[in-house]
C-alpha positions as CSV (number, residue, x, y, z in Angstrom):
1,M,109.6,56.2,136.7
2,A,107.6,57.0,133.7
3,D,107.7,53.4,132.3
4,F,106.2,51.7,135.3
5,K,103.6,52.4,138.0
6,L,103.8,51.4,141.5
7,L,100.5,49.9,142.5
8,V,101.2,48.2,145.9
9,V,104.3,48.7,148.0
10,G,104.9,46.6,150.9
11,R,106.2,43.4,152.6
12,F,104.1,40.4,152.3
13,L,105.1,36.9,153.5
14,P,103.2,33.6,152.7
15,G,99.9,33.7,154.3
16,Q,99.7,37.5,153.8
17,V,98.8,37.2,150.1
18,R,95.5,35.7,149.2
19,V,94.5,34.8,145.7
20,R,91.0,34.0,144.6
21,W,89.2,33.1,141.3
22,N,86.7,35.4,139.7
23,E,84.5,35.3,136.6
24,S,86.4,37.2,133.9
25,T,85.3,40.8,133.1
26,R,87.3,41.1,129.9
27,L,85.2,42.9,127.2
28,V,84.9,40.9,123.9
29,L,84.8,43.1,120.9
30,P,84.8,41.7,117.3
31,Q,87.2,44.2,116.1
32,V,89.7,43.5,119.0
33,E,89.4,39.8,118.5
34,T,90.4,40.0,114.9
35,L,93.5,42.2,115.7
36,I,94.3,39.6,118.5
37,E,94.1,36.6,115.8
38,Q,96.3,38.6,113.5
39,A,98.9,39.5,116.1
40,W,98.9,35.9,117.1
41,Q,99.5,34.5,113.6
42,K,102.1,37.1,112.9
43,T,104.0,36.1,116.2
44,I,103.8,32.5,115.9
45,S,105.1,32.6,112.2
46,T,108.3,34.5,113.2
47,P,111.2,32.3,112.7
48,G,112.8,31.2,116.1
49,V,109.7,32.0,118.3
50,R,108.3,29.2,120.1
51,L,105.0,29.8,121.7
52,Y,101.9,27.8,122.5
53,D,98.5,29.1,123.6
54,G,98.4,28.1,127.3
55,R,96.2,29.4,130.0
56,V,97.4,32.2,132.2
57,A,95.8,34.2,135.1
58,R,94.2,37.7,134.5
59,L,94.3,40.3,137.0
60,E,90.9,41.4,137.8
61,S,91.4,43.4,141.0
62,F,93.5,43.9,144.0
63,D,92.8,45.2,147.6
64,L,95.4,46.1,150.2
65,R,94.0,45.6,153.7
66,G,96.6,46.6,156.3
67,N,99.5,44.1,156.0
68,E,97.4,41.5,153.6
69,L,96.9,41.8,149.8
70,D,94.0,40.1,148.1
71,L,94.3,39.5,144.5
72,A,91.4,38.6,142.2
73,I,92.1,36.5,139.1
74,S,90.3,35.0,136.2
75,P,91.7,32.6,133.3
76,T,92.9,34.1,130.1
77,S,94.8,32.7,127.1
78,Y,98.3,33.3,126.1
79,R,97.1,34.2,122.5
80,I,95.0,37.0,124.1
81,V,97.9,38.2,126.1
82,V,100.1,38.3,123.0
83,G,97.3,40.0,120.8
84,T,96.5,42.8,123.3
85,N,99.4,43.6,125.9
86,F,102.3,42.4,123.9
87,A,101.5,43.3,120.2
88,N,98.6,45.9,120.9
89,P,98.9,47.9,124.2
90,G,97.3,50.9,122.5
91,L,94.1,49.0,122.4
92,Q,93.5,50.1,125.9
93,D,93.5,53.7,124.8
94,D,91.0,52.9,122.0
95,F,88.8,50.6,123.9
96,G,89.4,50.8,127.6
97,E,91.2,48.5,129.9
98,A,88.5,45.8,129.8
99,V,89.5,44.5,126.4
100,M,93.1,43.6,127.5
101,A,94.3,40.5,128.8
102,N,96.0,41.9,131.9
103,P,98.0,38.9,132.6
104,L,99.5,38.6,136.1
105,G,103.3,38.1,136.0
106,V,105.5,37.2,138.7
107,S,109.2,38.6,138.9
108,T,111.9,38.6,141.6
109,S,114.9,40.8,142.3
110,L,117.4,38.1,143.1
111,L,120.2,38.8,145.6
112,T,123.2,36.5,145.6
113,A,125.3,35.4,148.8
114,D,128.1,37.5,147.6
115,G,126.1,40.6,147.2
116,Y,124.8,41.0,143.5
117,W,121.5,41.6,142.0
118,I,121.1,38.9,139.3
119,M,118.8,39.1,136.2
120,G,118.9,37.6,132.7
121,R,119.4,39.0,129.2
122,R,116.5,37.7,127.1
123,N,117.2,35.8,123.9
124,R,115.4,36.8,120.5
125,S,112.9,33.9,120.6
126,V,111.0,35.5,123.4
127,A,107.6,37.3,122.7
128,Y,108.4,40.5,124.2
129,Y,111.5,42.7,125.3
130,P,114.0,40.5,123.1
131,A,117.7,41.2,124.2
132,R,116.7,43.3,127.0
133,V,117.6,42.8,130.8
134,H,114.6,41.4,132.7
135,P,114.1,39.6,136.1
136,F,113.8,35.9,136.3
137,A,109.9,35.7,135.8
138,G,107.0,34.2,134.3
139,S,103.1,34.1,134.2
140,L,101.0,33.1,137.0
141,E,99.9,29.4,136.4
142,V,96.2,28.5,136.1
143,R,95.4,25.9,139.0
144,E,92.6,25.3,141.2
145,E,94.6,26.5,144.3
146,V,96.9,29.2,143.4
147,D,100.1,29.9,145.6
148,I,101.9,32.8,144.2
149,F,105.1,32.0,146.1
150,H,105.2,28.7,144.7
151,D,105.3,30.2,141.2
152,V,108.2,32.4,142.0
153,R,110.2,29.4,143.2
154,R,109.0,27.3,140.2
155,E,110.4,29.9,137.9
156,L,113.7,30.1,139.6
157,R,114.0,26.4,139.7
158,E,113.3,26.2,135.7
159,E,115.4,29.2,134.7
160,L,118.3,28.7,137.3
161,A,118.0,25.4,138.8
162,L,117.7,26.9,142.2
163,G,116.3,24.2,144.7
164,E,114.6,24.9,148.0
165,S,117.9,24.6,149.9
166,D,119.4,27.4,147.7
167,I,116.8,30.0,148.6
168,V,117.0,31.9,152.0
169,Q,113.4,33.6,151.7
170,V,110.9,34.7,149.1
171,T,109.2,38.0,150.0
172,H,106.4,39.6,147.9
173,V,107.4,43.5,147.9
174,G,104.9,45.0,145.5
175,L,102.6,45.1,142.7
176,V,103.4,47.2,139.5
177,C,102.3,48.0,136.1
178,D,104.6,48.1,133.1
179,Q,103.2,51.1,131.5
180,T,104.6,50.3,128.0
181,L,102.9,46.8,127.7
182,R,99.9,47.7,130.2
183,H,101.1,44.5,132.0
184,P,100.5,44.0,135.8
185,E,103.5,42.2,137.5
186,A,103.7,40.8,141.2
187,V,107.2,41.6,142.3
188,F,109.2,39.5,144.9
189,F,112.5,39.8,146.7
190,T,114.6,36.6,146.8
191,E,117.8,35.6,148.6
192,T,119.9,32.7,147.3
193,R,122.6,31.1,149.2
194,L,124.6,30.8,146.0
195,S,127.3,33.1,144.7
196,R,126.9,35.1,141.5
197,K,129.2,32.7,139.7
198,Q,127.3,29.6,141.0
199,V,124.1,31.1,139.7
200,T,125.5,32.3,136.3
201,H,126.6,28.5,135.9
202,Q,123.1,27.2,136.2
203,L,121.4,29.6,133.7
204,D,119.0,27.8,131.5
205,P,119.8,29.2,127.9
206,D,116.1,28.5,126.6
207,E,114.9,32.0,127.4
208,H,118.2,34.0,128.3
209,D,121.4,34.5,126.4
210,A,123.3,35.6,129.6
211,V,123.3,36.7,133.2
212,W,123.1,40.5,134.0
213,S,124.5,41.6,137.4
214,T,125.3,44.6,139.4
215,P,126.7,45.0,143.0
216,A,123.8,45.3,145.4
217,T,125.1,48.5,146.9
218,P,123.0,51.8,147.3
219,Q,125.1,53.6,144.7
220,D,125.3,50.7,142.1
221,T,121.5,50.0,142.4
222,A,120.5,53.4,141.9
223,A,122.8,53.7,138.8
224,A,121.3,50.7,137.5
225,L,117.8,52.3,137.6
226,A,118.8,54.4,134.7
227,N,120.1,51.7,132.4
228,D,118.0,51.7,129.3
229,E,118.8,47.9,128.7
230,L,116.5,47.2,131.6
231,T,112.8,46.6,131.1
232,P,110.2,48.6,133.2
233,V,109.6,45.6,135.3
234,A,113.4,45.0,135.8
235,R,113.8,48.6,137.2
236,A,110.7,48.1,139.4
237,S,112.2,45.0,140.9
238,L,115.4,46.8,141.6
239,L,113.5,49.7,143.0
240,L,111.4,47.5,145.3
241,G,114.3,45.0,146.0
242,G,116.3,48.2,147.1
243,R,113.7,49.0,149.5
244,E,113.8,45.8,151.1
245,R,117.6,45.9,151.3
246,F,118.4,49.6,151.9
247,G,115.4,51.1,153.5
248,V,112.5,53.4,152.8
249,E,114.6,56.4,152.9
250,W,116.6,55.0,149.9
251,F,113.4,53.9,148.2
252,E,111.7,57.4,148.5
253,R,114.9,59.1,147.0
254,H,114.8,57.1,143.9
255,S,111.1,56.3,143.2
């Protein structure tokens, strides 16, 4: 898949993913900072776009050790995210990866009780990929103690009103990079006890206009991987979710 890169593929449960804080290694260059500020001002002045400059986590490095994954992160700013990865991803080609915000996102391939993959169709007030199909996702929150599984459940609660009793299990299935935005993403596989109809009725319209779904069969999932409406992370989520549901052979045929 040319628009995303698989960095880590596996199956990690809580306790097998460790997140630690590091000092930031982001390179600050005056010419890049000027472009960041220009992009931020342009973005927040766009009618209908609602953003604030909150703190998010920057992926510094990752290390796979057997069945355990270590993630090193540092704090960064959403303004820097917008100014580099979202508005000016080509800065990486001009100045190197060190100038980028590299925000670590969390996304999940969500499987309903009646056998559908569920994602959201993003509305036009979002900062990136408006009107495209994207997993229910968000940025890793900046807290003293980081629980990446908690952040996935938080996003599902905020965007779909899924409570703890609605979720069977959350499994971390890989780390990918959106090659268009140069954006790292931790991808999860989540099973819900709710049906597609129930999940659809609980959609929060603040970020998504509608629910997108496809039957979670090997054939339908493979067909969805070629759908241009899906963002790179959406395709990566389906591919890694398919590996969890259909097995390694299916995954290798389609990756």
